[in-house]
C-alpha positions, 0 to 999 in steps of 0.5 A: 785227104781221107778216103771215102768209106765205100769198102765193106768190112769183108773186103777189108778183112780179106785184104788184111788177111792177105797182107798178114799172110805175105808178112809171115812169108817174108818173115820166114824168108828172112829167118830161113836166109839167116839160117842158110847164111850161118849153116856151115858154121853151125854145122862145124860147131857140131861136127868139130866141137868148136865154140860158136863165134860171136858173129854166129851167136849174133846171127842166131839171136837175130834168126830167133828174133825173126822167127819169134816175131813172126810167130807171136805176131800170128798169135797176137792177130788171132787174139785180136780177131777173138777180141773183135768177135767178142766186141761184135757179139757185144754190139749185136747183143746191145743192139738187140736189147736196144731194139727190144727196149725201143719196141717196148717203149713204142708198145707202152706209148701206144697203150698209153695213147689208147688208154688216153683216147679211151678216157677222152671217149669215156669223158665225152660219153659221160658228158653227153649222157648228162643231156641225152642217151642218144646213140651214135652209129658206132654205138648202135652197131655195137649193140646190134651185133650183140643182140642179133644173137637173140633174133626172134626175141619178143619185147615191149618197151614203155616209159617210167613216167608220171606224165607223157611228153612225146618230145622229151629225151625219155620218149625219144630214147624209147623210139630209138631203142625200139628201132634198134631192137627191131633192127636186131631181129627182136619182135616188138609186141607194141604194148598199148600202155605207153607209160606206167605212171611211176618214176625212175631214172634208169632202164629196167628190164624184166623177163622169164629165166629163159630170156634172161641172157638176152635181157642181160646182154642188152643191159650190159651193152647199155651200161658199157655206154654209160647208160644205167640199166638193170635186169630183174628176173620175173617168175610170172609164167604168163610173161613170154617177152622181155619188158623194158621200162625206160626212166627219165635221164 
């Protein structure tokens, strides 16, 4: 039966190191013991100049074999440790690259989901704009945040139309836009001429150059919400306000 894998790697490494140490100690003990056993005969060979006997030659070979085994076992272990370190480094690098790839994939998926959500929102907005220019609370908040920069800006708002129908989409949008501008801090000059007697299918603004930034900001926000709007700079020095003319849908 296999033992549970509940011992960490460091503990196993320490255990292996101790066992290798004692293996080397016992190996050196065997080699040392063989040298001691044959030392007297080895000395006689040097002192008396006699040739070694076959048992001595065999003992020396065994001794050299033991020492060689201990030494090369240590070298092999060092090589094994280096290989393991490189393998660990390769695994860590592979894990890092995999984590980066997963992060990039998650970011790409998030971006794709955001783009899909934005496309759906735009499609819904375009579909809604075919029947009404009514603004959602989120859209009103967005426009209000942009236009509050121009608090105190005077304006008038009128209809581009050849008839007057207070219940039409055009006049309902005028009422909504007038309230939004007033809530943004703009000053409604309340032009008594409610409609101009001409036709048009967009929102048009006219202003002096000094009010052009405010008027263009309004047009930019409406265009961003798929409501067609454009601005024309008016050189008339008597004009001190932004004139906003709303056409039919």
